[in-house]
C-alpha positions as CSV (number, residue, x, y, z in Angstrom):
1,M,119.6,67.1,103.3
2,P,122.4,69.7,103.3
3,Q,121.9,72.8,105.4
4,L,123.0,76.4,104.5
5,S,123.4,79.3,106.9
6,L,122.8,82.8,106.0
7,Y,123.4,86.1,107.5
8,I,120.8,88.6,106.6
9,D,119.4,91.8,108.2
10,K,116.3,92.0,110.2
11,T,114.2,93.7,107.6
12,T,114.9,91.0,105.0
13,L,114.2,88.2,107.5
14,Q,110.8,89.9,108.3
15,K,109.9,90.1,104.6
16,I,110.9,86.4,104.1
17,E,108.9,85.4,107.2
18,T,105.8,87.3,106.0
19,A,106.0,86.0,102.5
20,A,106.4,82.4,103.7
21,K,103.4,82.8,106.1
22,M,101.3,84.1,103.1
23,E,102.2,81.0,101.2
24,H,101.6,78.7,104.2
25,I,105.0,77.2,103.9
26,S,108.2,77.1,106.0
27,I,110.9,79.7,105.6
28,S,113.2,77.1,104.3
29,K,110.7,75.9,101.7
30,Y,110.1,79.5,100.7
31,V,113.7,80.4,100.3
32,V,114.4,77.1,98.3
33,K,111.5,77.9,96.0
34,K,112.7,81.5,95.3
35,L,116.3,80.4,94.8
36,N,115.1,77.7,92.2
37,E,112.9,80.3,90.5
38,S,115.7,82.8,90.2
39,M,118.3,80.3,89.1
40,F,116.4,78.0,86.8
41,N,113.0,79.5,85.6
42,A,114.2,82.8,84.2
43,W,115.6,83.9,80.8
44,P,119.2,85.1,81.0
45,Q,119.8,88.7,81.6
46,N,119.4,90.9,78.5
47,Y,117.9,88.0,76.6
48,Q,115.1,90.2,75.2
49,S,117.7,92.7,73.6
50,L,119.0,89.9,71.3
51,Y,115.7,90.0,69.2
52,G,116.7,91.3,65.7
53,S,120.5,91.5,66.6
54,I,121.6,89.1,64.0
55,Q,122.6,90.7,60.7
56,D,122.6,87.7,58.4
57,N,120.5,87.1,55.3
58,T,120.1,83.4,56.1
59,F,117.8,84.1,59.1
60,T,114.4,84.5,57.5
61,A,110.9,83.8,58.5
62,D,109.3,80.7,57.3
63,R,106.5,81.1,54.7
64,P,103.1,79.9,55.9
65,K,102.6,76.3,55.1
66,D,100.0,75.2,52.4
67,F,98.0,72.3,53.8
68,S,95.6,72.2,50.9
69,D,97.0,68.8,49.7
70,D,96.7,67.1,53.1
71,H,94.4,64.3,53.6
72,E,91.4,64.7,55.9
73,R,91.8,63.1,59.2
74,E,89.5,60.5,60.5
75,L,87.2,61.8,63.3
76,L,87.4,59.6,66.4
């Protein structure tokens, strides 16, 4: 597995060590977990500000579907 060396200050290292101990995992696993969370499990910056930003009449909400003509499903 590849290795990575980082230069960080003592305060940051202490915070990482404490957080890793609280999660009962190694410092390496903790840092990998946090890097993955920050890179892959987050919405892009300013994503929320996009809501309502499109000024185009073709973007409309769907009307509620009418399911009155549907067949009853068989109970299993």
